[in-house]
C-alpha positions in Angstrom: 10.0 37.1 -7.7 12.6 37.6 -10.6 14.4 34.3 -11.7 17.9 34.1 -10.8 19.7 34.7 -14.1 22.9 33.1 -12.7 21.7 29.6 -12.0 24.0 27.3 -13.9 21.2 26.2 -16.2 20.7 29.7 -17.4 24.3 29.9 -18.9 24.7 30.0 -22.6 25.9 26.8 -24.2 29.7 26.9 -24.7 31.6 24.4 -27.2 34.6 24.7 -24.8 32.3 23.3 -21.9 30.3 20.5 -23.2 27.7 18.5 -21.2 26.9 21.2 -18.4 24.3 19.3 -16.1 20.9 21.2 -15.6 20.6 22.9 -12.1 19.2 20.7 -9.6 18.6 21.2 -5.8 20.0 18.4 -3.9 17.9 15.4 -2.7 16.8 15.3 0.9 18.8 12.9 3.2 17.2 9.6 3.5 16.9 9.8 7.2 15.1 13.4 7.0 12.7 12.0 4.8 12.0 8.8 6.9 11.8 10.9 10.1 9.5 13.3 8.3 7.2 10.4 7.4 7.1 8.9 10.6 6.3 12.2 12.2 3.7 13.2 9.8 1.9 9.7 9.9 1.9 9.8 13.9 0.7 13.3 13.7 -2.1 12.9 11.4 -3.0 9.4 13.3 -3.5 11.3 16.5 -5.3 14.4 14.6 -7.7 12.2 12.7 -8.3 10.0 16.1 -9.3 13.2 17.8 -11.5 14.0 15.1 -13.2 10.7 15.1 -13.8 11.3 18.9 -15.4 14.3 18.3 -17.5 12.9 15.5 -18.8 10.0 17.9 -19.2 12.2 20.7 -21.4 14.9 18.9 -23.4 12.0 16.8 -24.2 10.1 19.9 -22.7 6.9 18.4 -21.5 4.0 20.1 -18.0 4.7 22.0 -17.0 0.9 21.5 -16.5 2.2 17.5 -13.4 4.0 18.7 -11.6 1.0 19.8 -12.4 -0.9 16.4 -15.1 -3.2 17.9 -18.1 -4.0 15.9 -20.4 -6.7 16.8 -21.3 -9.3 14.1 -24.9 -8.2 14.4 -24.3 -4.6 14.2 -27.0 -2.5 12.5 -26.5 -1.0 9.1 -26.1 2.4 10.6 -23.1 1.1 13.1 -21.4 -0.4 9.9 -21.6 2.8 8.1 -20.2 4.8 11.3 -17.4 2.3 11.6 -16.7 2.9 7.4 -16.6 6.5 8.2 -14.4 6.5 11.2 -11.7 4.1 9.8 -11.8 5.7 6.4 -11.0 9.3 8.2 -8.0 7.6 9.8 -6.7 5.8 7.0 -6.8 8.6 4.6 -5.2 11.1 7.1 -2.4 8.7 8.5 -1.4 7.4 5.1 -2.4 9.3 2.0 -2.6 12.8 3.7 0.7 12.2 5.7 2.5 10.7 2.7 1.3 13.1 0.2 2.6 16.1 2.1 5.9 15.0 3.0 6.5 14.1 -0.8 5.1 17.6 -1.7 7.3 19.5 0.7 10.5 17.5 0.1 10.6 16.8 -3.4 9.2 19.9 -5.0 11.5 21.3 -7.8 14.3 18.5 -7.5 14.6 17.9 -11.3 12.3 20.5 -12.6 11.6 24.1 -11.8 7.9 23.3 -10.9 6.7 21.1 -8.3 7.5 17.7 -9.3 6.4 15.3 -6.6 4.7 13.3 -9.3 8.1 12.5 -10.9 9.7 11.3 -7.7 6.9 8.9 -7.2 6.8 7.8 -10.8 3.5 8.7 -11.0 3.1 11.2 -14.0 2.6 8.7 -16.8 -0.3 6.2 -16.9 0.8 2.9 -16.8 0.8 0.4 -19.6 -2.1 -1.9 -19.7 0.2 -5.0 -20.3 2.1 -4.2 -16.9 -1.3 -3.2 -15.1 -2.6 -6.8 -16.2 0.6 -8.7 -15.5 0.4 -7.1 -12.2 -2.8 -8.4 -11.2 -2.2 -11.9 -12.8 1.1 -11.9 -10.3 -1.0 -11.4 -7.4 -3.5 -13.9 -8.6 -1.2 -16.9 -9.2 0.6 -15.9 -5.7 -2.8 -16.9 -3.7 -2.0 -20.5 -3.0 1.5 -19.4 -2.0 -0.1 -16.8 0.5 -2.6 -19.3 2.0 0.4 -21.8 2.4 2.3 -19.1 4.2 -0.8 -18.2 6.4 -0.7 -21.9 7.5 3.0 -21.4 8.5 2.5 -18.3 10.2 -0.3 -19.7 12.3 2.2 -22.3 13.8 4.7 -19.4 15.0 4.5 -18.4 18.5 2.8 -15.3 19.2 1.8 -13.6 22.3 -1.8 -14.1 23.3 -2.3 -10.3 23.6 -1.5 -10.0 19.7 -3.9 -13.0 19.2 -6.8 -11.2 21.1 -6.2 -7.9 19.3 -6.2 -9.8 16.1 -9.3 -11.9 16.8 -11.0 -8.4 17.7 -9.8 -7.0 14.3 -11.2 -10.1 12.6 -14.7 -9.9 14.3 -15.0 -6.0 13.2 -13.9 -7.1 9.8 -16.3 -9.8 9.6 -19.1 -7.3 10.4 -17.9 -4.7 7.9 -18.1 -7.4 5.3 -21.7 -8.1 5.8 -23.4 -6.2 3.1 -26.9 -5.9 2.6 -27.0 -3.8 -0.7 -24.8 -2.6 -3.7 -24.0 1.0 -1.4 -22.3 -1.3 1.1 -20.3 -2.9 -1.4 -19.2 0.2 -2.9 -18.4 1.6 0.5 -16.2 -1.7 1.3 -14.2 -1.2 -2.0 -13.6 2.5 -1.1 -12.5 1.5 2.4 -10.9 -1.7 1.9 -9.8 -1.6 -1.5 -9.2 2.0 -2.8 -7.8 3.7 0.2 -5.0 1.3 0.9 -4.2 0.9 -2.5 -3.6 4.6 -2.5 -2.3 5.4 0.9 -0.2 2.5 1.7 1.5 2.5 -1.9 2.3 6.1 -1.4 3.7 5.5 2.0 5.3 2.0 1.9 6.6 2.0 -1.5 6.8 5.5 -2.9 8.5 6.6 0.3 9.9 3.9 2.5 11.0 1.5 -0.5 12.7 4.5 -2.8 14.4 6.1 0.3 15.9 2.4 1.4 16.9 2.1 -2.2 18.7 5.2 -2.0 20.6 3.8 1.1 21.0 -0.1 0.5 23.3 -1.0 -2.6 21.5 -4.5 -2.9 17.9 -3.6 -4.1 16.5 -7.0 -3.1 17.7 -6.2 0.5 15.7 -3.0 0.4 12.7 -4.7 -1.2 12.8 -7.3 1.8 13.0 -4.6 4.6 10.3 -2.4 3.1 7.9 -5.5 2.9 8.6 -6.4 6.4 7.9 -2.7 7.5 4.8 -3.0 5.5 3.8 -6.2 7.1 4.7 -5.2 10.6 2.7 -1.8 10.5 -0.7 -3.6 9.8 0.0 -5.0 13.6 -1.7 -8.5 12.3 0.9 -10.7 13.2 -0.8 -14.1 12.4 -0.7 -12.7 8.8 2.9 -11.5 8.7 4.4 -13.8 6.4 1.4 -13.6 3.9 1.5 -9.6 3.8 5.2 -9.6 3.7 4.8 -11.4 0.4 2.3 -9.2 -0.9 4.5 -6.2 0.0 7.3 -7.8 -1.2 5.6 -8.6 -4.8 4.2 -5.0 -5.0 7.5 -3.5 -4.4 8.9 -5.6 -6.9 6.5 -4.2 -9.3 7.0 -0.5 -8.4 11.0 -1.2 -9.0 10.5 -3.3 -12.2 7.9 -1.3 -13.9 8.9 2.1 -12.7 5.4 3.3 -12.4 3.3 4.2 -9.3 0.1 3.1 -10.7 1.2 -0.6 -11.4 1.2 -1.6 -8.0 -1.7 0.6 -6.8 -3.7 -1.2 -9.4 -2.6 -4.6 -8.1 -3.1 -3.7 -4.6 -6.8 -2.5 -5.4 -7.3 -5.7 -7.5 -6.3 -8.0 -4.7 -8.3 -6.2 -1.8 -11.3 -5.6 -4.1 -11.6 -9.2 -5.4 -11.8 -10.5 -1.9 -14.6 -7.7 -1.1 -16.6 -8.6 -4.6 -16.3 -12.5 -3.5 -17.6 -11.7 -0.3 -20.6 -9.9 -1.5 -21.5 -12.9 -3.8 -21.1 -15.4 -1.2 -23.1 -13.4 1.2 -23.3 -14.9 4.8 -22.6 -18.5 3.9 -18.9 -18.2 4.7 -16.4 -15.1 5.2 -13.3 -14.4 3.6 -11.5 -14.9 7.0 -13.0 -18.1 7.8 -12.0 -19.3 4.5 -8.6 -18.3 4.9 -8.5 -20.1 8.3 -10.4 -23.3 6.8 -8.4 -23.9 3.6 -5.4 -26.3 3.9 -2.8 -25.9 1.0 -0.6 -28.6 0.3 3.3 -28.1 0.1 3.1 -28.9 -3.5 0.5 -26.5 -4.4 2.4 -23.7 -3.0 5.5 -24.8 -4.5 3.7 -24.8 -7.8 2.4 -21.3 -6.8 5.9 -20.1 -6.4 6.9 -21.3 -9.8 4.0 -19.5 -11.4 4.9 -16.3 -9.5 8.7 -16.6 -10.6 7.4 -17.5 -14.2 5.2 -14.2 -14.4 7.8 -12.0 -13.0 10.1 -13.4 -15.7 7.4 -12.2 -18.4 7.2 -8.7 -16.7 10.9 -8.5 -17.0 10.9 -9.2 -20.5 8.2 -6.9 -21.0 10.1 -4.1 -19.2 13.4 -4.9 -21.5 11.0 -4.8 -24.8 9.4 -1.2 -23.2 13.1 -0.1 -22.8 14.2 -1.0 -26.2 11.3 0.6 -28.0 11.9 4.0 -26.3 
C-alpha cells in the first residue's frame, strides 16, 4: 500500500508555518482501553481454564488441581502439574491478554511503526542505579509490610474469604516444598517471573497509565491502581500489605518512567521469598513466618522513614538523569 503523501508530516517545512507537529493517531479513550483490557483478561482466563481442564482430563490428573487444591503431602508429580496449570492460567490472563490489548490499541500512535513498547516505556533498558534502588525500596519496606499484615488480620473479613485464603495458602505451602534445584527454578518462574511480567504489564502499564490520563492527581491514580492490584489477588487478609507493594511498584514506574524497573523490583520481591524458602527447607514456610512474626509499631514506623528516604534518593537520581540528558 502506497504511503499517503498528504499526511501533515510529509509537508515541506515552511518558514511561514513553524513548529508543525508530526502527524499522530489519536490515543484511544481511557474507558475503551480499560474495557478492552477487562474483556481480554476474562476471555483468556476462561480459555486457559478450559485448556487446563482438557490437560487434566487427558492426562488423568487429580481433578482437585483445577480448584487450586494441593495437599501438603502432594507428590513431586502433582506439584509440577499444579505449576503447569497455574502457569498457563497466569500467563494467558495477564501477559497474553495485556500485551494483545496494548499491541492492538497502541500501534503507530507516535511512530509509523508499531510502538507498544514506547507506550509501556519499555524500549530502553533501565539504569542499573534505578533497578538497584527499586530493589532496595522493597527491601526496606518489609517491616512495614509485615506490620500492615498484622493490622489487616484484625479487620473483619467474611469467613468464606478466610476459608478460600486458607486453601490458597495450603496449596502455596505445598508448592514451596522443593526437593531439588529444578523445583526452585520452576517456582522462580511461576511465583517471581510470570507475576513480574504479567502483573506489571496489566496493573502498571495499562491500569495505572490509563488512570493517570483520567485523574489529574497522580497520587490518587497510584492509590486506586494499587487498590485494584491488591483486590484482584482475591486474598483479603493480605490486602493492605499488597496495596503497599502495588503503590511502591507503581511509584517506581511513574518516577523512573521505565517499565523494567518495577518488573525487576517485583521479581526481586517474590524471588527472594522463594529462594529463602528453598534455603530453609521444611523447617518453616514463608507463610508461617508472616503469621508468627510480630513487628512492633516503632519498627514499622522506622521502615516507613526508610522507605521515604529511599524514595527521596530515587527522586534525586531521576533529576540528575533529566539534567544529564
